[in-house]
C-alpha positions in Angstrom: 219.3 -23.1 189.5 220.0 -21.6 186.1 216.8 -22.8 184.5 215.4 -19.3 184.5 211.8 -20.5 183.8 210.0 -23.8 183.9 206.6 -25.1 182.9 205.6 -27.3 185.8 202.6 -28.9 184.0 204.8 -29.8 181.1 207.5 -31.3 183.4 204.8 -33.5 185.0 202.9 -34.6 181.9 205.8 -35.1 179.4 209.3 -36.6 179.3 210.2 -34.6 176.1 208.7 -33.1 173.0 205.5 -35.1 172.1 206.5 -37.8 174.6 203.8 -38.2 177.3 204.8 -39.3 180.8 203.0 -42.3 182.2 204.1 -42.3 185.8 203.0 -38.7 186.5 202.3 -39.3 190.2 206.0 -39.8 190.9 207.0 -36.3 189.8 208.0 -33.8 192.5 209.7 -30.5 191.5 211.8 -28.7 194.1 212.2 -25.2 192.6 214.6 -22.4 193.8 213.1 -19.0 194.2 215.3 -17.5 191.5 213.5 -19.7 188.9 210.2 -18.4 187.5 207.4 -21.0 187.3 205.1 -20.4 184.3 201.8 -18.9 185.5 203.3 -17.1 188.4 203.1 -13.3 188.5 206.2 -11.6 189.9 206.0 -8.0 191.1 208.9 -5.6 190.9 210.1 -6.5 194.5 210.2 -10.2 193.6 212.2 -9.5 190.5 214.7 -7.4 192.4 215.0 -10.0 195.2 215.6 -12.8 192.7 218.4 -10.8 191.0 220.1 -10.0 194.3 220.0 -13.6 195.4 221.4 -14.8 192.1 224.3 -12.3 192.3 224.9 -13.4 195.9 225.0 -17.0 195.0 227.4 -16.4 192.1 229.7 -14.3 194.3 229.8 -17.0 197.0 230.4 -19.7 194.4 233.3 -17.8 192.8 234.9 -17.3 196.2 234.7 -21.0 197.1 236.1 -22.0 193.7 239.0 -19.6 193.9 239.8 -20.8 197.4 239.8 -24.4 196.2 242.2 -23.6 193.3 244.5 -21.8 195.7 244.6 -24.7 198.1 245.2 -27.2 195.3 248.2 -25.3 193.8 249.3 -22.4 196.1 252.7 -22.2 194.3 250.9 -21.0 191.1 250.0 -17.9 193.1 253.3 -17.3 194.8 252.2 -18.8 198.2 253.5 -21.9 200.0 251.2 -24.5 201.6 252.9 -23.8 204.9 251.9 -20.1 204.6 248.2 -21.1 204.0 248.3 -23.4 207.0 249.5 -20.5 209.2 246.5 -18.4 208.1 243.9 -21.1 209.0 243.1 -21.3 205.4 241.4 -24.7 205.6 239.1 -23.5 208.4 237.9 -20.5 206.4 237.5 -22.5 203.3 235.2 -25.0 205.1 233.2 -22.1 206.5 232.7 -20.5 203.1 231.7 -23.9 201.6 229.1 -24.4 204.4 227.8 -20.9 203.9 227.3 -21.6 200.2 225.4 -24.9 201.0 223.2 -23.0 203.4 222.2 -20.3 201.0 221.6 -22.8 198.2 219.5 -24.9 200.5 217.4 -22.0 201.5 216.9 -20.9 197.9 215.0 -24.1 197.2 211.7 -23.0 198.7 208.9 -24.2 196.5 207.6 -27.8 196.0 205.4 -28.4 193.0 203.6 -31.7 192.5 200.4 -33.3 191.0 197.8 -33.2 193.8 194.9 -35.6 194.5 192.7 -32.8 193.1 194.3 -33.4 189.7 196.0 -30.0 189.5 199.6 -28.9 190.0 199.8 -27.9 193.7 202.5 -25.7 195.3 203.8 -26.0 198.8 206.3 -23.6 200.4 209.4 -25.1 202.0 211.3 -23.2 204.6 214.8 -24.3 205.5 216.4 -22.8 208.6 220.0 -21.6 208.6 222.5 -24.4 208.5 220.1 -27.1 207.5 221.1 -29.6 204.9 219.3 -31.1 202.0 218.3 -34.0 204.1 216.3 -31.6 206.4 214.5 -30.2 203.3 213.6 -33.7 202.2 212.1 -34.4 205.6 210.1 -31.1 205.3 208.8 -32.3 202.0 207.8 -35.6 203.5 205.9 -34.0 206.3 204.1 -31.5 204.1 202.9 -34.2 201.7 201.8 -36.5 204.5 199.9 -33.7 206.2 198.0 -32.9 202.9 197.1 -36.6 202.3 199.4 -36.8 199.3 201.8 -39.4 200.8 201.2 -42.7 202.6 204.0 -43.4 205.0 205.0 -46.7 206.6 203.5 -45.6 209.9 200.1 -44.9 208.2 199.9 -47.9 205.8 198.2 -50.4 208.1 195.9 -48.0 210.0 192.1 -48.3 209.9 191.7 -44.8 208.5 194.1 -45.5 205.6 192.6 -48.9 204.7 189.1 -47.5 204.6 190.0 -44.4 202.5 192.0 -46.5 200.0 189.1 -49.0 199.8 187.0 -46.3 198.3 189.6 -45.7 195.6 190.3 -49.4 195.0 186.6 -50.4 194.4 185.9 -47.2 192.4 187.8 -48.8 189.6 185.7 -52.0 189.5 184.3 -54.7 191.8 187.4 -56.9 191.7 190.4 -54.7 191.2 193.7 -56.4 190.6 196.9 -55.6 192.6 198.6 -54.8 189.3 196.0 -52.2 188.5 196.5 -50.7 191.9 200.3 -50.4 191.4 199.6 -48.7 188.1 197.2 -46.2 189.7 199.6 -45.4 192.5 202.2 -44.5 189.9 200.1 -42.9 187.2 196.8 -41.6 188.6 197.3 -38.1 189.9 194.1 -38.4 192.0 195.7 -41.2 194.1 198.2 -40.6 196.9 201.8 -41.8 196.6 203.2 -44.7 198.6 206.4 -43.8 200.4 207.7 -47.3 199.5 206.4 -49.7 196.9 206.3 -52.5 199.4 203.7 -50.7 201.4 201.0 -52.0 199.1 201.7 -55.5 200.5 201.1 -54.1 204.0 198.0 -52.3 203.1 196.4 -55.4 201.4 197.2 -57.6 204.4 195.8 -55.0 206.8 192.6 -54.7 204.8 192.1 -58.4 204.9 192.8 -58.6 208.6 190.3 -55.8 209.3 187.6 -57.3 207.1 187.5 -54.4 204.7 188.2 -56.6 201.7 189.1 -60.2 200.7 192.0 -61.3 198.7 191.7 -64.0 196.0 193.2 -65.5 192.9 191.3 -67.5 190.3 192.8 -70.7 189.0 191.7 -70.2 185.4 189.3 -68.1 183.3 186.7 -71.0 183.5 186.9 -71.2 187.3 183.8 -70.3 189.2 185.4 -70.1 192.6 188.9 -68.8 193.5 191.8 -71.2 193.7 193.1 -69.2 196.7 190.9 -67.0 198.9 191.7 -65.1 202.1 189.4 -63.1 204.4 189.3 -62.0 208.0 187.6 -65.3 208.8 190.4 -67.4 207.2 193.0 -65.9 209.5 196.2 -63.9 208.8 197.8 -64.2 205.4 200.8 -66.5 205.3 204.0 -64.5 205.6 205.5 -66.4 202.7 202.6 -65.4 200.4 204.0 -63.4 197.5 201.6 -60.6 196.4 203.9 -59.8 193.5 202.7 -62.9 191.7 200.2 -62.2 188.9 196.5 -62.8 189.3 195.8 -61.4 192.8 192.6 -59.3 193.2 190.5 -57.8 195.9 186.7 -58.1 196.5 184.5 -56.7 199.2 183.1 -59.2 201.8 179.7 -58.5 200.4 180.9 -59.2 196.9 182.5 -62.5 198.0 179.3 -63.5 199.7 177.2 -62.7 196.6 179.4 -64.8 194.5 179.0 -67.7 196.9 182.7 -67.7 197.9 182.0 -67.5 201.6 179.7 -69.4 203.9 179.0 -69.8 207.6 182.2 -70.0 209.6 182.5 -73.1 211.7 183.9 -72.3 215.1 185.1 -74.8 217.7 182.3 -75.1 220.3 184.9 -75.2 223.1 186.3 -71.9 221.9 182.8 -70.4 221.9 182.3 -71.7 225.5 185.5 -69.8 226.6 184.3 -66.7 224.8 180.9 -66.8 226.6 182.5 -67.5 230.0 184.8 -64.5 229.5 182.1 -62.2 228.3 179.8 -62.8 231.3 182.5 -63.1 233.9 182.0 -59.6 235.1 178.2 -59.5 234.7 175.6 -60.6 237.3 173.0 -61.1 234.5 173.0 -60.6 230.8 170.4 -61.0 228.1 171.2 -63.4 225.2 171.0 -60.7 222.5 173.4 -58.5 224.5 175.8 -61.4 224.8 175.6 -62.2 221.1 176.2 -58.6 220.3 179.2 -58.5 222.6 180.7 -61.6 221.1 180.2 -60.3 217.6 182.0 -57.1 218.5 184.9 -59.0 220.0 185.3 -61.8 217.6 183.5 -60.7 214.4 180.4 -61.9 212.7 176.8 -60.7 212.3 174.7 -61.3 215.4 171.6 -61.2 213.2 172.6 -64.5 211.6 172.4 -66.2 215.0 169.0 -64.9 215.9 167.9 -61.7 217.5 165.7 -62.8 220.4 162.4 -62.4 218.6 160.6 -64.2 221.4 161.9 -61.8 224.0 165.2 -61.6 225.9 165.5 -64.4 228.4 168.1 -63.8 231.1 171.4 -65.4 230.7 171.3 -68.8 232.4 167.8 -69.7 231.0 168.0 -72.2 228.1 167.9 -70.4 224.8 167.8 -71.8 221.3 169.4 -68.6 220.0 172.5 -69.2 222.3 
């Protein structure tokens, strides 16, 4: 609180004189209102308010320190411990300590951080009377989440998050590695921040399950096909699969198909029969193309690959080569 003035951009981009900071995306500055941020313009009222607040904080701090010294050695001041107890000294001391905590907490009202736009952004933080530092942290979390700067555990596996991150992942190259992604989450100021590092694992698994991307690892530099390959069609990723191991990368389903890594998925005919029976259970009649489309929506796949009824749409129940 006695910093007087800070340069937010320098705090974010360096760790000292002529020492650049690599993991700039992890820097969040909680600044009290009595500290001037370089680039801000303070009018006369703001300067006066800052001085008054600083004086108030110093007076409250001196009062608390004096009371603590008196409690520790009351005999040095000609007072007995019993006398202090009679005056409810401990109760008043706790009240003054809590009052100081409240004023200090309320003084920290500005959050500065590198935004996804690449610039230093500022967000006002308002703490109500009596709130603790933990409440301020929760406000920061909510503000960052609302602005799309933070990915929380609740958001990690959602369709919206997976699709938006897919654009960032494949903006790097066609087969980004998981290690590159970890670096970007830490260093690239245009990327959001993960609330927990383990969330990348959840995001990768959700993207594979939703068919947004495929996960693979090549056996060697000479390999033409991946040694390990996972997509929506291969089922859920094994729980014991460690994505911290080196070599894991992502590729879009289209990219995997172009490389010849995927092919027609063989489905158990008995399972298809159950799918068909379930799909037409509530229908009196259904065209084959509509049935194929419905199965594709429910179980994945491209109905165009099965045929699209080019000879017309025979009613369900009539023999059809497409079906």
